[in-house]
C-alpha positions as CSV (number, residue, x, y, z in Angstrom):
1,M,175.2,192.0,-101.0
2,T,175.1,193.1,-104.7
3,Q,175.2,190.2,-107.1
4,P,178.0,190.3,-109.6
5,A,177.0,191.5,-113.1
6,L,178.5,192.0,-116.5
7,T,178.0,195.4,-118.2
8,I,178.0,195.5,-122.0
9,A,178.0,198.7,-124.0
10,R,178.0,199.2,-127.7
11,I,180.5,201.5,-129.4
12,L,179.7,201.2,-133.1
13,H,179.4,198.4,-135.6
14,A,181.1,195.4,-133.9
15,G,182.7,197.5,-131.2
16,Y,181.8,196.8,-127.5
17,V,183.0,197.6,-124.0
18,F,182.6,194.8,-121.4
19,E,183.0,195.7,-117.8
20,C,183.0,193.6,-114.7
21,A,184.1,194.4,-111.1
22,G,186.0,197.5,-112.3
23,T,187.8,195.7,-115.2
24,R,187.1,197.1,-118.7
25,I,187.9,195.6,-122.0
26,A,187.0,196.6,-125.5
27,F,186.3,194.6,-128.7
28,D,187.0,195.9,-132.2
29,P,186.8,199.6,-131.1
30,I,186.0,202.1,-133.9
31,F,185.9,205.7,-132.7
32,E,185.3,207.2,-136.1
33,N,182.3,208.5,-138.0
34,P,182.5,207.9,-140.9
35,F,184.8,204.8,-140.6
36,S,186.3,202.8,-143.5
37,R,186.2,206.0,-145.6
38,N,182.5,205.9,-146.3
39,C,180.6,204.1,-143.6
40,H,178.5,206.6,-141.7
41,A,177.0,205.7,-138.3
42,F,173.4,204.7,-138.5
43,P,171.9,205.8,-136.2
44,D,174.1,208.9,-136.3
45,V,176.6,209.6,-133.5
46,R,179.6,211.8,-132.8
47,F,182.6,210.7,-130.7
48,D,184.2,212.9,-128.0
49,V,187.8,212.3,-129.1
50,A,189.2,214.2,-126.1
51,A,187.2,212.0,-123.7
52,I,188.2,208.8,-125.5
53,R,191.9,209.7,-125.1
54,Q,191.2,209.7,-121.3
55,Q,189.7,206.2,-121.3
56,R,191.7,203.4,-120.0
57,F,191.0,199.8,-121.0
58,D,192.6,196.8,-119.3
59,A,192.8,195.1,-122.7
60,V,191.6,195.5,-126.3
61,F,190.6,192.5,-128.4
62,I,190.5,192.7,-132.2
63,S,188.8,189.9,-134.1
64,H,190.4,190.4,-137.5
65,F,192.2,192.8,-139.8
66,H,189.4,194.3,-141.8
67,D,189.5,198.1,-141.5
68,D,186.0,198.3,-139.9
69,H,187.4,196.2,-137.0
70,C,191.1,197.2,-136.9
71,S,191.6,200.9,-137.6
72,L,194.8,202.6,-136.7
73,D,193.1,206.0,-136.5
74,S,190.9,204.6,-133.7
75,L,193.8,202.7,-132.0
76,D,195.8,206.0,-132.1
77,L,193.4,207.4,-129.5
78,L,194.4,204.8,-126.9
79,E,197.2,204.8,-124.4
80,R,200.2,203.0,-125.9
81,G,200.6,200.6,-122.9
82,T,197.1,199.1,-123.5
83,P,197.4,195.4,-124.0
84,L,196.2,194.5,-127.5
85,Y,195.2,191.0,-128.4
86,I,194.7,190.5,-132.1
87,Y,193.6,187.6,-134.2
88,C,195.5,187.7,-137.5
89,V,197.5,185.2,-139.5
90,F,199.6,188.0,-141.1
91,D,202.6,189.3,-139.3
92,E,202.5,192.6,-141.1
93,L,199.6,193.8,-139.0
94,F,201.4,193.2,-135.7
95,E,204.4,195.2,-137.1
96,M,202.2,198.1,-138.1
97,V,200.5,198.3,-134.7
98,K,203.9,198.2,-133.0
99,Q,205.2,201.0,-135.3
100,L,202.2,203.0,-134.0
101,G,203.8,202.7,-130.6
102,F,201.9,199.9,-128.8
103,T,204.2,197.9,-126.6
104,R,202.0,195.0,-125.5
105,V,200.7,193.3,-128.7
106,T,199.8,189.6,-128.5
107,P,198.6,187.3,-131.2
108,L,195.4,185.4,-130.3
109,R,195.2,181.6,-130.7
110,L,192.0,179.8,-131.3
111,N,190.5,178.2,-128.2
112,E,193.3,179.6,-125.9
113,A,191.6,181.8,-123.3
114,V,192.9,185.1,-122.1
115,Q,192.1,186.1,-118.5
116,V,191.8,189.8,-117.8
117,G,190.7,190.2,-114.2
118,P,187.3,188.6,-113.9
119,L,186.8,188.5,-117.6
120,R,187.8,185.4,-119.6
121,V,188.0,185.8,-123.4
122,T,188.4,182.8,-125.7
123,P,188.8,183.2,-129.4
124,R,186.6,180.7,-131.3
125,E,187.0,179.5,-134.9
126,A,185.0,181.3,-137.6
127,M,184.1,179.7,-140.9
128,D,187.1,181.5,-142.6
129,A,189.8,181.0,-140.0
130,Q,192.3,182.7,-142.3
131,V,190.5,185.9,-141.8
132,D,188.4,186.3,-138.7
133,S,187.4,184.9,-135.3
134,M,184.6,185.0,-132.8
135,F,184.9,185.6,-129.0
136,Q,183.4,183.8,-126.1
137,V,183.3,186.1,-123.0
138,Q,182.7,184.7,-119.5
139,A,182.4,186.8,-116.4
140,A,180.1,187.1,-113.3
141,G,178.6,183.7,-114.2
142,Q,177.5,185.0,-117.6
143,N,178.4,183.4,-120.9
144,V,178.4,185.6,-124.0
145,L,179.1,184.7,-127.6
146,N,180.3,187.6,-129.8
147,V,180.0,186.3,-133.4
148,V,181.4,189.6,-134.7
149,D,180.6,189.4,-138.5
150,S,181.6,185.8,-139.0
151,W,179.8,182.8,-140.4
152,I,179.5,179.5,-138.4
153,D,179.9,176.1,-139.9
154,D,178.4,172.9,-138.6
155,A,181.5,171.7,-136.8
156,T,182.0,175.0,-135.0
157,L,178.3,175.2,-134.1
158,A,178.5,171.8,-132.4
159,Q,181.5,173.0,-130.4
160,L,179.7,176.2,-129.4
161,V,176.6,174.4,-128.3
162,A,178.9,172.3,-126.1
163,Q,180.1,175.5,-124.5
164,G,176.6,176.5,-123.5
165,P,174.3,177.4,-122.0
166,W,174.6,180.9,-123.5
167,D,173.2,184.0,-121.8
168,M,173.7,186.3,-124.8
169,V,174.7,186.1,-128.4
170,L,175.8,189.2,-130.4
171,W,174.7,188.1,-133.8
172,P,175.8,189.7,-137.2
173,F,172.3,190.5,-138.3
174,Q,173.0,192.4,-141.6
175,T,174.0,190.2,-144.6
176,M,175.0,193.1,-146.8
177,R,175.4,192.9,-150.5
178,E,179.0,193.8,-151.2
179,I,179.4,191.6,-154.2
180,E,176.0,192.0,-155.7
181,V,176.3,195.8,-155.9
182,L,179.4,195.4,-158.1
183,A,177.2,193.9,-160.9
184,P,173.7,195.1,-160.1
185,T,172.3,194.4,-163.5
186,R,173.3,190.7,-163.1
187,A,172.6,190.1,-159.4
188,V,169.5,188.4,-158.1
189,A,167.5,190.6,-155.6
190,A,167.8,189.6,-152.0
191,P,165.0,187.6,-150.5
192,P,162.9,189.4,-147.9
193,A,164.0,187.0,-145.1
194,L,166.9,186.0,-143.0
195,P,169.3,183.4,-144.4
196,E,167.6,180.1,-143.8
197,H,170.3,178.6,-141.5
198,W,170.5,181.6,-139.1
199,C,167.4,180.8,-137.0
200,G,168.4,177.1,-136.8
201,Q,171.8,178.1,-135.5
202,L,170.4,180.5,-133.0
203,Q,167.9,177.8,-131.9
204,A,170.8,175.4,-131.3
205,L,172.7,178.0,-129.2
206,A,169.4,178.9,-127.3
207,P,170.6,182.1,-125.7
208,R,168.5,184.2,-123.3
209,Y,169.2,187.4,-125.3
210,V,170.1,188.0,-128.9
211,V,171.6,191.3,-130.0
212,P,171.6,192.3,-133.7
213,S,175.2,193.2,-134.1
214,S,177.9,194.1,-136.6
215,C,176.3,196.8,-138.7
216,Q,175.0,200.3,-137.7
217,F,176.2,202.2,-140.7
218,R,175.1,203.5,-144.0
219,L,177.0,204.8,-147.0
220,E,177.2,208.4,-148.3
221,P,173.9,210.2,-148.2
222,W,173.8,210.3,-152.0
223,S,174.7,206.7,-152.5
224,W,172.3,204.2,-154.2
225,Y,174.0,201.5,-152.1
226,N,171.8,202.6,-149.2
227,R,168.8,201.2,-151.0
228,A,170.5,198.0,-152.2
229,F,173.4,197.1,-149.8
230,F,171.4,196.4,-146.6
231,P,168.6,193.8,-147.1
232,I,167.8,193.1,-143.4
233,S,166.0,195.5,-141.2
234,Y,166.0,195.5,-137.4
235,A,162.2,194.9,-137.5
236,L,162.6,191.8,-139.8
237,F,165.4,190.4,-137.6
238,A,163.4,190.9,-134.4
239,R,160.3,189.4,-135.9
240,E,161.9,186.2,-137.4
241,V,164.2,185.6,-134.4
242,A,161.3,186.0,-131.9
243,A,159.2,183.5,-133.9
244,A,162.1,181.0,-133.9
245,L,163.2,181.5,-130.3
246,P,160.1,182.4,-128.3
247,R,161.9,182.2,-125.0
248,A,164.7,184.6,-126.1
249,Q,164.5,188.4,-126.1
250,V,165.9,190.4,-129.0
251,V,167.7,193.4,-127.7
252,R,168.8,196.3,-129.9
253,L,171.9,198.1,-128.7
254,D,172.5,201.4,-130.4
255,P,175.9,203.2,-130.2
256,G,176.6,204.2,-126.7
257,V,173.8,202.2,-125.1
258,A,174.7,199.9,-122.2
259,V,173.0,197.0,-120.4
260,R,173.7,195.1,-117.2
261,L,173.5,191.4,-117.5
262,D,173.1,189.0,-114.6
263,G,171.7,185.6,-113.9
264,T,168.1,186.7,-113.8
265,S,167.6,189.9,-115.9
266,L,169.0,192.4,-118.4
267,Q,168.7,196.0,-117.1
268,P,169.7,199.4,-118.6
269,A,173.1,200.8,-117.5
270,P,174.7,204.2,-117.9
271,R,175.5,204.9,-121.5
272,L,179.0,205.6,-122.8
273,A,179.3,209.3,-122.3
274,W,181.9,209.7,-125.1
275,V,179.5,208.3,-127.8
276,E,177.0,211.1,-128.3
277,P,173.7,210.5,-130.2
278,V,172.9,212.8,-133.1
279,G,169.3,213.0,-134.3
280,P,166.8,210.2,-134.3
281,Q,168.2,206.9,-133.0
282,D,165.2,204.7,-133.7
283,V,166.0,204.3,-137.4
284,D,165.8,201.2,-139.6
285,Y,167.0,199.9,-142.9
286,A,164.8,199.7,-146.0
287,C,165.9,197.7,-149.1
288,E,164.7,198.3,-152.6
289,G,166.1,195.3,-154.4
290,N,168.8,196.3,-156.8
291,A,167.6,199.9,-156.6
292,A,168.1,201.2,-160.2
293,P,171.8,202.2,-159.9
294,P,172.8,205.5,-161.4
295,P,175.5,205.5,-164.2
296,T,179.1,205.4,-163.0
297,A,179.6,208.7,-164.8
298,Q,177.1,210.3,-162.4
299,I,178.7,208.7,-159.4
300,A,182.1,209.9,-160.4
301,R,180.9,213.5,-160.2
302,Q,180.6,213.1,-156.5
303,F,184.4,213.0,-156.1
304,A,187.0,215.7,-156.3
305,A,189.1,216.0,-159.5
306,L,192.5,214.4,-159.5
307,T,195.5,216.7,-159.6
308,P,197.8,216.3,-162.7
309,L,200.2,214.2,-160.5
310,Q,197.4,212.0,-159.3
311,Q,196.1,211.5,-162.8
312,A,199.6,210.6,-164.0
313,R,199.8,208.0,-161.2
314,V,196.5,206.4,-162.3
315,M,197.5,206.3,-166.0
316,H,200.9,204.8,-165.1
317,F,199.1,202.0,-163.3
318,C,196.7,201.4,-166.2
319,L,199.3,201.5,-168.9
320,T,202.3,199.8,-167.2
321,E,201.7,198.2,-163.8
322,L,198.3,196.6,-164.5
323,P,199.4,194.8,-167.7
324,A,202.4,193.3,-165.8
325,R,200.4,192.4,-162.7
326,Y,197.8,190.6,-164.7
327,A,200.1,187.7,-165.6
328,G,200.5,186.7,-161.9
329,T,196.8,186.9,-160.9
330,D,194.7,183.9,-160.0
331,V,191.0,183.3,-160.8
332,A,188.4,181.2,-159.0
333,G,186.5,180.2,-162.1
334,D,187.3,179.2,-165.6
335,Y,185.9,182.2,-167.6
336,F,189.4,183.7,-168.0
337,D,191.0,180.4,-168.8
338,V,190.6,181.4,-172.5
339,P,191.7,184.7,-174.1
340,R,189.2,187.6,-173.5
341,V,189.0,191.2,-174.4
342,W,188.4,193.5,-171.5
343,Q,187.4,197.2,-171.5
344,L,188.3,199.3,-168.5
345,T,186.6,202.7,-168.3
346,L,187.7,205.5,-166.0
347,Y,185.4,208.4,-165.3
348,D,186.8,211.8,-164.2
349,A,185.1,214.3,-161.9
350,A,183.1,215.7,-164.8
351,G,181.9,212.2,-165.7
352,T,184.0,212.0,-168.9
353,P,185.1,208.5,-169.8
354,T,188.5,207.2,-170.8
355,H,188.2,203.7,-172.4
356,L,191.2,201.3,-172.3
357,R,190.9,198.0,-174.0
358,Y,193.1,195.0,-173.1
359,R,193.7,191.6,-174.6
360,L,193.9,189.1,-171.8
361,V,195.6,185.7,-172.2
362,P,196.1,183.4,-169.1
363,G,199.5,183.6,-167.5
364,V,200.9,186.4,-169.6
365,P,200.9,190.2,-169.3
366,A,197.8,192.0,-170.6
367,T,198.3,193.9,-173.8
368,L,196.6,197.2,-174.7
369,D,194.7,196.9,-178.0
370,D,192.2,199.5,-178.8
371,D,190.9,197.6,-181.8
372,A,190.4,194.3,-180.0
373,A,186.9,192.8,-180.3
374,P,184.4,191.4,-179.4
375,L,184.4,192.5,-175.8
376,G,184.2,189.7,-173.1
377,W,184.2,191.8,-169.9
378,S,183.9,195.4,-168.8
379,T,184.8,197.4,-165.7
380,E,183.8,201.0,-164.9
381,V,185.3,203.0,-162.0
382,P,185.7,206.6,-161.0
383,A,189.3,207.6,-161.6
384,A,189.4,209.2,-158.1
385,K,188.6,205.9,-156.5
386,L,191.2,204.0,-158.5
387,Y,193.8,206.6,-157.3
388,A,192.5,206.1,-153.7
389,A,192.9,202.3,-154.0
390,L,196.5,202.7,-155.3
391,E,197.7,205.3,-152.7
392,E,195.2,205.5,-149.8
393,G,194.2,202.0,-149.1
394,E,190.7,202.3,-150.5
395,A,188.6,199.1,-150.1
396,L,186.7,197.5,-152.8
397,T,183.4,198.1,-151.0
398,S,183.8,201.9,-151.3
399,M,185.2,202.1,-154.9
400,Y,181.8,202.2,-156.7
401,L,183.3,199.8,-159.2
402,R,180.8,198.4,-161.8
403,V,181.3,195.1,-163.6
404,N,179.7,194.1,-166.9
405,A,177.1,196.8,-167.1
406,M,176.5,196.1,-170.7
407,V,175.0,193.4,-172.9
408,F,177.6,191.3,-174.8
409,D,177.1,188.9,-177.7
410,A,175.0,185.8,-177.1
411,A,178.0,183.4,-176.7
412,T,179.7,185.7,-174.2
413,E,176.5,186.1,-172.3
414,R,176.1,182.4,-172.0
415,A,179.6,182.0,-170.7
416,L,179.2,184.9,-168.2
417,A,176.3,183.1,-166.5
418,D,178.8,181.1,-164.5
419,A,181.5,183.7,-164.2
420,D,182.6,185.0,-160.7
421,V,182.3,188.8,-160.3
422,V,185.5,188.9,-158.2
423,D,187.5,187.4,-161.0
424,D,187.3,190.9,-162.5
425,P,190.7,191.8,-163.8
426,L,190.9,195.2,-162.0
427,I,189.9,193.6,-158.7
428,R,192.5,190.9,-159.1
429,C,195.3,193.4,-160.0
430,L,194.4,195.7,-157.1
431,F,193.6,193.4,-154.3
432,G,194.9,189.9,-155.3
433,E,198.2,190.1,-153.4
434,T,197.6,193.1,-151.1
435,F,197.3,192.8,-147.3
436,G,196.6,195.7,-145.0
437,A,196.7,198.5,-147.6
438,Y,194.2,200.6,-145.5
439,Q,196.2,200.3,-142.3
440,A,199.5,200.9,-144.1
441,A,198.1,204.1,-145.6
442,Q,196.9,205.1,-142.1
443,L,200.2,204.4,-140.6
444,R,202.1,206.5,-143.2
445,R,199.8,209.4,-142.5
446,L,199.9,209.1,-138.7
447,L,203.7,208.8,-138.5
448,L,204.0,211.8,-140.9
449,V,202.1,214.1,-138.6
450,R,204.1,213.3,-135.5
């Protein structure tokens, strides 16, 4: 008699298909390349969209609302009666998914299990419970922890250890440098090692198998981010984890690859036919520190010129909306607790700059003042990306925004040493109070074409 087993197949990034005894569920399915506007599959794959439309899942679980985990373009390929279980503290996301036509949408609650046939899925608390979650999956006697791309605090780690023993952990192996690339001239280069607590946490969990998870993308081929954004290689991860957990096996699952997990072994399984490899699959990341970023003017030339109407939208925001929004923004640090002069520079598709100088006073609208000096903060951004953030749900990580890429006077430089990059005035005015802009833009487009 065949022993029961659990089949686990990688889709892309944090996307997986789990199958047991004929029941199939998916986690954070992304069927797009690129996804999140500029995340290109690495290794490269193409998706057979027609075949995906024919797939039937007994349930789909979404760990959090970020667009690389919850994309309406990907969900749009699924049958509308598919049960969706979503962890999100914001009601707006559930309404958007229902507007897309899904009829069985259920909020997930931490530590409350969902049974789907022989598969038992329990959301577990991540470090930032307002944003994301992890998943414990139990089936065929196997116990799998899908950490997604979360961080684990000490209290949660103790709870997870108590849920063991663990057969497999899907671990978010790539730290990524989303904040550091915003101010590369001021960021410290990433150390050539895993974060020091990772191996200790994995040792505490003591799984039989560790899968480097939640990455598998690069940015545009021309992007300097590819040399600075991804500090961890598969080889480095495998080497350090193997040294820390000599009894565990590090298993790389590329897009489409599947394995069969049982109580004694891990064996290859038939791959997902609708995830088609393109070119070499045995590729790895290579980090070059802060990688000599090109000027923002040069980056701006990579994007199409704005139409006159789009340019007018950008300028209306800069001249009218942004000053008003600034009064209601919050800051994490105290750098902007005193008046500052801020220069925002927009670059058009020819790389030509437009400089706008604002006087910033806490709690009141910003005021345009071309003669204000000395400068206390600077922001550069391609105008096309600012338009995309306003109208198309562009995320901060794909805007190629550059903060404080100049040298200020000595007193300002001393004060900036403790300033937080994400206190940038443009970042606060664009993203401070916005939820689900990416999905909302997707929904408008998807409903329009129906």
